[in-house]
C-alpha positions as CSV (number, residue, x, y, z in Angstrom):
1,M,-10.8,33.6,22.6
2,P,-9.7,31.3,24.8
3,R,-12.0,29.4,27.0
4,T,-12.7,29.6,31.0
5,R,-14.3,26.3,31.7
6,M,-14.1,22.8,30.5
7,P,-16.5,21.0,29.6
8,F,-17.5,18.3,31.8
9,G,-15.8,15.0,32.0
10,V,-12.8,16.8,30.1
11,T,-9.4,16.2,32.1
12,A,-7.3,18.3,30.1
13,Q,-7.3,20.7,26.7
14,F,-4.8,21.1,24.1
15,P,-5.7,24.1,21.3
16,N,-4.9,23.5,17.7
17,R,-3.0,26.5,15.2
18,S,-6.8,27.5,14.5
19,G,-8.0,28.0,17.8
20,A,-10.2,24.8,18.2
21,M,-9.6,22.7,21.5
22,V,-8.5,19.3,21.5
23,N,-10.1,17.9,24.4
24,V,-9.0,14.7,26.7
25,A,-11.8,13.5,28.3
26,G,-13.1,10.4,30.7
27,W,-11.4,8.5,34.6
28,A,-11.1,5.3,33.6
29,I,-11.2,5.0,30.2
30,H,-9.2,8.2,28.7
31,E,-10.0,9.5,24.9
32,W,-9.0,12.4,23.2
33,Y,-11.3,14.2,20.5
34,C,-11.4,17.6,18.4
35,D,-13.4,20.3,18.7
36,G,-11.9,21.3,15.0
37,C,-12.4,17.9,13.0
38,P,-14.4,14.5,13.1
39,A,-10.9,12.8,14.4
40,R,-10.9,11.2,17.9
41,S,-8.8,8.1,19.6
42,K,-9.7,4.8,18.7
43,R,-12.0,3.1,21.0
44,G,-10.0,0.3,22.9
45,G,-6.7,2.2,22.8
46,S,-4.6,3.1,25.7
47,T,-6.2,3.4,29.0
48,D,-2.4,5.4,30.3
49,Q,-3.6,9.4,30.7
50,A,0.1,10.1,30.0
51,E,-0.4,8.0,26.6
52,I,-3.8,9.5,25.6
53,A,-2.4,13.5,26.3
54,R,0.6,13.1,24.2
55,Q,-1.7,11.4,21.4
56,A,-4.1,14.7,22.2
57,Q,-1.0,17.1,21.6
58,A,0.7,15.5,18.9
59,H,-2.9,15.6,17.0
60,A,-3.5,19.5,18.3
61,D,0.1,20.9,17.0
62,A,-0.8,18.9,13.4
63,C,-4.4,20.1,13.1
64,S,-5.8,23.2,11.7
65,G,-9.6,22.6,11.8
66,M,-11.3,25.7,12.7
67,P,-13.3,25.6,16.1
68,K,-16.9,24.9,15.5
């Protein structure tokens, strides 16, 4: 069942193959994290929101972690 509201601070979400969400969070320093596995973006990585969104989408396409 799809979520109707994003968690506070999340600016974008990408569903993976199992229904877990890969969340993009932050306003000044952007990062992504997966609800289905322990993967997340590197600290001190890109601050470009478009690049972080591309990384999050790539992870969502490859990840099959189950929603927690």
